[in-house]
N, C-alpha and C positions, 0 to 999 in steps of 0.2 A: 285250198283243197283241190285234188286232181280230178280231171274229167272222169266221171263214173264213180266218184267217191262213194264208198259204201257205208261210211260213218253216218250218213243221213238216214234217219228213220222217218220216212215220208208216209203220212196218212192222208188219204183223199177222202173227203166227206162233203156233204151238202153244207152250203153256207148257213149260218145263224145270224140273227140280227146283230149279235155282238161282233160279227166279222165285218160289217159294212165299212167301217172306217179303214180297217186294214186292207180290204179289197181296193178301196179308193187309192190309198197310198201306194200299194203295189202296182196297180194300173198306171198311175202317174209315172213312178220311177222306171217301170219296165219299158216305157215308150219315150222317155226323156230324151235319149240320144238316138232314137231310131229314125232312119230316113223315111221319107214319104209319109209323114204324119202331120196333122195339124193339132195334135195333142188333145183329141176329143173323146178318147176311148173311155175315160172315167165317167164322162157325162153320158155316153151311150149306155154303159152298165146302169148307172143310176136311172135313166129314163126307161130302160127295159124293166127294171125292178119296179119303179113307180107305176108303170102302166100295166103291170101284171103279165108282161110278155117274156119275163126272164124265166123260161121253162125249166132250165137245168142251170145251177149256179154252184160250182164245186170249188172248194179251196184245198190246197195242198198245204199241210202243216208239218213242220219239223219240230217235235216235242210240242211246245205250246206256241210256236211262232209260225204265223201264216207266211208262206213263201211263194205261193202261186194261186192263180184263179183262172177258171175258164167259164165262159158264158155261152149258153145255146139258147136260141130264140127261133120262133116260127118264121118261115119265109113264104112268099107266095110265088107260084110259077104260072105263067100265063096259059100254059095248056090244061090248067086245072088240076094238076098232080096235087095230092093232099099229103099231109104229114111229113113235110120236109122242113128241116131246120138249118139255120146258119150257125156255124161255130165261130165264136169270136166276140169280143177280144179274148185272147189267152195271153196271160201275163205271168212272168216269173221274176222275182227280184233279181236285179243285175248281178249280185254277188253269188247267186244260186243258179244262174243259167249254166247250160253245158253239163248239168249233173243228172239229167234224166227225168227231171221234175215235169217239164212240159210233156214228155212222152206219157208219164203216168197220168197226167191230166187229160191228155188226148184219149187214152184207152178207157179211162173211167167215164169220160163224157160220152163216148160212143157206146159204152155198155149201158149207160143211162137211157140213150135213145133207143136202143134195142128193147130195154125194158118197157118203154113207152109204145112199143110197136111202130116206131118211125119208119118211114119208107126210105128216107135218105137225109143226107147232110151235105151242105155246101160250105166253102170257105175260100178265102183269098190267101195265097201264100206261094212260097217257093215249092215247085213240084218236086225237086230233089229231096226235100225234107218230108213233106206231107204224103209222098208216094208210099213211104213205109207203113202208113196206116190204111192204105188202100185207096187214097184219093187220087184222082186223075181228071184232066179236063174231059168234059162230056160234050161231044159234038152236038150242036144245036141248043145247048144250055148256055145262056149268056147273062152277064151282068153288064148293063150299058156303061160305056166309057172305061172299062177295065180290060187290059190285054187278055185275051182268051186263055193264054197259057198259065195265067195265074189264078184263074177262077176255076175251081175244081169241085168235083162231087164224088160222093160215095153212095152207091145204092145199097140199102140194107134189106129191102124187100121190093118185090115187083120189078117194073121195068124202068129203063132210063127216061126221064122226062125230057122234053124239048120245049124251049120257050125262054121268055125273059124272066129273070128272077128279081124279085123286090124284097128287100129286107124290111123289117118291121119299121114303122114310121119313127121309132125312137132313134134310128140311125140318122135321120135327117134333122134331129133336133139341133145339131151343131154343123149340119151340112153333110148330106150323104156322100158326096164325093170325097170330102175330107175323111169321113169315116171309112170309106172304102180304101183310100190311100193308107190310113192307119192300120187296117186289117192286113193290108199288103205287106207293110213293114214287118208284121209279125211273122212273115213267111221265112225269115232267116232261121227260124226254129228256136223255140224257147229253151 
């Protein structure tokens, strides 16, 4: 299929328990050949779900086939800013990448955060891709051991926070640095 193929009919919806196996498989395959990953993304999603910290979990389906997934979970900011979330991992099956599915997941995930009255969202990724959704590096907002140009935020309400961001402990289940690197690899744009 060509880039931007319109023959896909993509529906974005909340995950159901029957989707868990498909989400696991999609996450594994999406990061299989990605650089800068230790292949823990599927474990992060499971740990977030098991701990109750998977605030938003959306799937993209084409007919009855799950082709993508995005996870959003709370983050802590050292300045005390509340209601901020981390986006990731975001996964699209390799054969379906480049068809706008990741963009649809991004827009739907951000819409869910707005419905939750979230103040903002952070992610790791390529600024040239995520800039189209309003993300940019925020001066004074840092994730330790990550190049600042790849750590980006989007203010939805209120002011820009300043401080150190900590992802939910589920990200350290398989090593937080590895998880950060894995999220960074998603920056090529799903």
